[in-house]
N, C-alpha and C positions, 0 to 999 in steps of 0.2 A: 846208714847204709847197713845190712844184715852183712855178715859173715859166719865163717866156722867155725865152730872150736872143735879141741881135738877132741873131742867129746860128739860129734856132731857126724849123723850115715846120710850117707845118700845113698839113695832106692834108684838106679837110673837106666833105663833098656836096654838089654843083654844085642848082644853083639848086631848094632846100630851103631853110624857115625854120627848121628844127635845125640844117643847114653854119650861114645869117647868124648865127643865133643862139652855136655856136662859137665864130666867127670873130671875133663881138664881145667874145666872152668870154678871148678870146687880144689882144687886142688893147688890153684893160681891161687885162689881167693884166701889161701890157707885151712883147707881141710886139709884130713892126713887118709895119702893116699887107701889107705888101708879100711879102714873104713869107706870105703871104694865096696854095694854092693850092683852087684848087675841080675837083672831078673827083666821073666817075661810079663809081660804089661799082667797079663790075667791071676798074677804069680807073687806079684810085689806086693806084697800085704808085706807084714813081719809079725812076729808070734810075742809073748811078753821075753823067751826065753831070748830070740832071735835078738832082742831089743833091749836086755836089760845093760849091755858096755856103757850104751849113750845116752847122750840127755835128750835130745832130740833127733827128729826122725825128716830127712827132708826128700823127696818126689819131686824129681825131674825127668821129661818125655814121657812118665808113667804115673796114671791112677789110679792108688787098689780097688775097684769095685763098689766096695761097701765105705766109706765114711763115718765110720759110727766107732771103730778105735782099730787103723790101718798100724796102728806102731806099737801096737805090744805097751799099751799105757804110757809114751813119753809124745811128750807133743811132738805135735809136726805140722809141716808145711809143703805145698803140693804145687808143681810149677811146670802149669800143662797146656799141650796147642791142639790135638782130636778131638776131632767133631764129636763125634761120641763119646767123650768124658762130659764136652759140656752140654750137651743133651740132656744125660741121663744127670748131672747132681748141679748145672744149672749155673748161670755167668756170677752169681753173687754170694758161693761157698765162703765164709770169712776164713777158714786152713789155708784160699786156692786162688792160685794165680793163673787165672786160663787166656788164655789169647789165643785164635788159629792161625793168626798172620803171623808171628813167631812163632818159632823152633823150642827145640826147650832149652838147648846149648843161648838160645840169643835173650832167654829171658830167664834165665840162671844170672849171663853175664850183668844183664840191666838193670835185678837186685845187689848183685854185689858187689857192684865198681868200680873200680880206685881207682888208683897211678897207672892207668893199663901201656902208657905211652915207653913206660919200661922196657915190654916186649915189643920189639915190630915186628909189626906182619899180625897181631893178636886182632885188629879189628877186623880185617881184610879175611882172616880168617875164621871169624867165627862169620862174615860175613856170608861166607861161600859156604859153611855149613848149614845155613839155614836157606841158602838160596836149595845148596839141592836136597835138605830134607823138605823141604816146601813145593817139591817139585818142578821149581823153575831150574829150565836144566841150562837155558841159555850159556846161561853164566860158566865162563871156559871153568874156571879156575876152581866154583860145585864142583863139577865135574870129574877133573885129575881128583883132586881132592875124596872124593864119592872112590875110585881106580886104585888107590894106596892101600883106601883101609882097605877092597877087597885083596890084597895086598897080602898085607898083613892080619894077625892076629887083634883079637880086639884087646888084648895086654901089650902089644907089640907097636900098637897104631896112636894106643894110651902114653908111653913110652915114647913115641916122636913127639906129640905136641905138647904134651907135661915139659921136655925137655928143647921145647924149641928156641930158636937163635933165627935169627934175620937170612929169610932166605929158607932155610929146610925141607918146605914141602917143595917148595918149588923149582930145588935145587936139578938140574940138569944129572948127575948120578941116579935118585932118588927115582928120577919118572925115566930110566934105563931098565931097573932093579927092576921095575912097577910092568914093563911093557917087554921083561922077561929077554934084552936084548945084552 
């Protein structure tokens, strides 16, 4: 099972619920929150100067346009679900896990899975993010999480996900705050 170290960088989708979820999974799996880099997908590759302090770079919910050296000379991996990237790079790139049926958050969750039962509601949360990100809007909690995400900055949303306790995302006081009541 893959685990981030204190020297692993995570590059993920800026201003995106799936990117925020991937960042939370990264931290839950042992990654350093200070090593999370939120980027627009088209500018997600790291220069050698940006990658200097890291041992490896993970790209989740984003995929560099050019896979020749997207991590400034460091080892790298991609977990992505966007059809354009799958078509551009092919299904079988050795450094990439592409799956258009899963969101980036759930791809990383599957790769780093450990004893998630310690965090009640985690699997439900991952499923809700996936339902929202893949456009399956029939999931009530997915829509709620999307509304919640739009009411907070990405940093605040990450705080909520990282500090998640049983029911925190579905607590009535948060629903009231999101709805401006």
